[in-house]
N, C-alpha and C positions, 0 to 999 in steps of 0.2 A: 807655392813659392816659399822659399826658406826665409827665416827671419833675417839671415845674413843679406839676402837680396833686398829685402825691404829696408834694412838699415842703410845699405849702400844707396838706395834710391833717395832716402831722406837726406843723406849727406850730399848727394849730387844736387838736389834742389837747393839746399842751403848754400852750397858753394856757388851755384849758378846765380842765385838771387844776389848774393853779396858781390860777386864779380860784376854784374850788370848794374844793379841799382846803387850800390854804395861806392864801388871802385870805378865804375864807368869804363871798364876795360873792354871795349867792344871786340877787339881782336881775340882776346881770351874767351869772351862770352860766346863767340861763334862756335867754340868747341862744345859748349853745353846745349845749344839750341839746334834742333834739326833744321836743315836748309828747307825742308818741307813742313815746317812748323805750322800748326793750325791754331788760330786765335779765335776764341769765342767771345772776348770782351767787347762790350758796347763802346768802350772808350779808346780802343786801339785798332788801328788799321790792320789788314790781314798780314799774316806771315811774320817771320823773324825780323824782316826789315821794318815792318810796321811797329813792332815792339821796340826795336832799337831806336827808331826815329822818335817815338813817344818819349823815351828817356832822354835822348839828345835835346828835345825841346823843353824838358823840365828844368827848373832852376838848379843851380849847382848845389843848393842846400838840401836837395832830395836825400832822404835817408830811409832805409828799410830796416825794420826790427822784426825778426821772426819770433813767434811765440810757440804755441802748441803745434806740434807736427805729428801727423799720423800717416801710415802707409799700409796699403793692402794691395797685394799683387803689383801691378804696374802703375798704380795710382798713389799720389802723395797729396795730402792736403795740409797747407800751412796757414795758420791764423797769425796775421801780422799787422804791423802798423807802418803806413807810409806817411812821413812827415816832411815838412820843408818843401812842399810842392807848390807853394804860392797860392794855395786855396785857403779859404777862411777856416777850414777844419782839416785835421788829419783824416786820412782814410784808414778805417779798419777793414781788413780784407780777409776773406777765406779764398785762397788760391788753390784750385784743383789742377794738378798737372799729371798728364799721362806720360810715362817713360817708355820709349821704344829704342832698342838697339843702343842703350847707354846714353841717350840724350833726351832732352825735353821735347816731346813731339806734339803735345796738344795742351791747351790751357782754357780753363773757365774761371770766372771769379764772381764773388759776391762782395760788393763794396758798400760801406756805410760811413757817413760822417761820424766822427768820434764825438760822443756826448761829454759835456762838462760835468763836474761834480753836481752843480745846481740843477742840471737837466736830467740826471740819472734818477729815475723813479726807484730803482732798486738800491741806490746808494753805493753801487759797486762800479768799478771801471769796466769799460768794454774790452780793455787789453791790459795784460800784466797785473801788477799789484797796486798800481796807483793811477791817479788821474794825470793827464798831460798838463792841465791848467793849474 
């Protein structure tokens, strides 16, 4: 697969995440997610509707910030932060997405509660250049 295709896949995932998580434009988001979307997350019910319903049930303050993004073939991995979810801690996520036919077809995630400066044994933030606290 060419670098051009991998760059397009990264851009697709970033636009899709922003459209759904930050803008909450569900009609536009349908163009990014397959109607046969496969969800592997333990926190989200099956399919595209499960994902959309999860976001609909989240507080209006929900915000997604992408960080490092890599792509290989049809797979994209984004390291990001979910904040404003009404949880005691932000979630730091590694989202793995498989692209098929120009849409997000499958998803896996690894989620961690974000550590504070005082809790970080390395003294470094889990996301970005600084601590959220």
